[in-house]
C-alpha positions as CSV (number, residue, x, y, z in Angstrom):
1,M,-16.4,8.5,-0.2
2,R,-13.1,10.3,0.1
3,G,-9.9,8.4,0.5
4,K,-6.3,8.8,1.4
5,E,-3.4,7.5,-0.6
6,F,-0.1,6.1,0.3
7,L,3.0,6.0,-2.0
8,I,5.0,2.9,-1.1
9,Q,8.4,2.4,-2.7
10,G,10.8,-0.5,-2.4
11,D,12.8,-3.2,-4.1
12,D,11.3,-4.8,-7.2
13,R,10.9,-8.4,-6.1
14,M,8.3,-11.1,-6.3
15,G,5.8,-10.7,-3.5
16,A,6.4,-7.0,-2.8
17,V,2.8,-6.1,-3.5
18,A,1.5,-9.1,-1.6
19,D,3.5,-8.0,1.5
20,V,1.8,-4.6,1.4
21,T,-1.7,-5.9,0.9
22,Q,-1.3,-8.5,3.6
23,K,-0.2,-5.9,6.2
24,L,-3.4,-3.9,5.4
25,A,-5.6,-7.1,5.4
26,D,-4.1,-8.1,8.8
27,A,-5.1,-4.6,10.1
28,R,-8.6,-5.1,8.7
29,V,-8.2,-2.2,6.3
30,N,-9.9,-2.4,2.9
31,I,-8.0,-1.2,-0.2
32,T,-10.3,0.9,-2.4
33,A,-7.8,1.3,-5.3
34,A,-4.2,0.4,-6.0
35,A,-1.6,0.6,-8.8
36,A,1.9,-0.7,-8.9
37,A,4.7,-0.6,-11.4
38,A,8.4,-1.4,-11.7
39,A,10.4,1.8,-11.6
40,G,13.6,0.4,-13.1
41,G,16.9,-0.1,-11.4
42,G,15.5,-2.9,-9.3
43,R,12.9,-0.5,-7.7
44,C,9.1,-0.5,-7.6
45,A,6.4,1.8,-6.5
46,M,2.8,1.3,-5.4
47,V,0.0,3.7,-4.7
48,V,-2.7,2.4,-2.4
49,R,-6.0,4.2,-1.5
50,V,-7.9,3.5,1.6
51,A,-11.0,5.0,3.1
52,Q,-10.3,8.3,4.9
53,T,-11.6,6.7,8.1
54,D,-9.0,3.9,7.9
55,H,-6.0,6.3,7.2
56,G,-4.6,6.0,10.8
57,K,-4.9,2.2,10.9
58,A,-3.3,1.9,7.5
59,A,-0.4,4.2,8.4
60,K,0.2,2.1,11.5
61,A,0.0,-1.2,9.6
62,L,2.5,0.1,7.0
63,G,4.9,1.5,9.6
64,I,4.4,5.1,8.4
């Protein structure tokens, strides 16, 4: 199954990843893969993969 990825960047704070995953869960979008890391300077980044068929729902849920 092919997927679509999103790069999400933001402040490095407790709960940042949970906030993203909760938005997708609330939209009933399954995450097929994810990776997150602190980027230094108080920033973090996360790559989230969803099914290609869920791309639109995920983009809307993430405000993209």
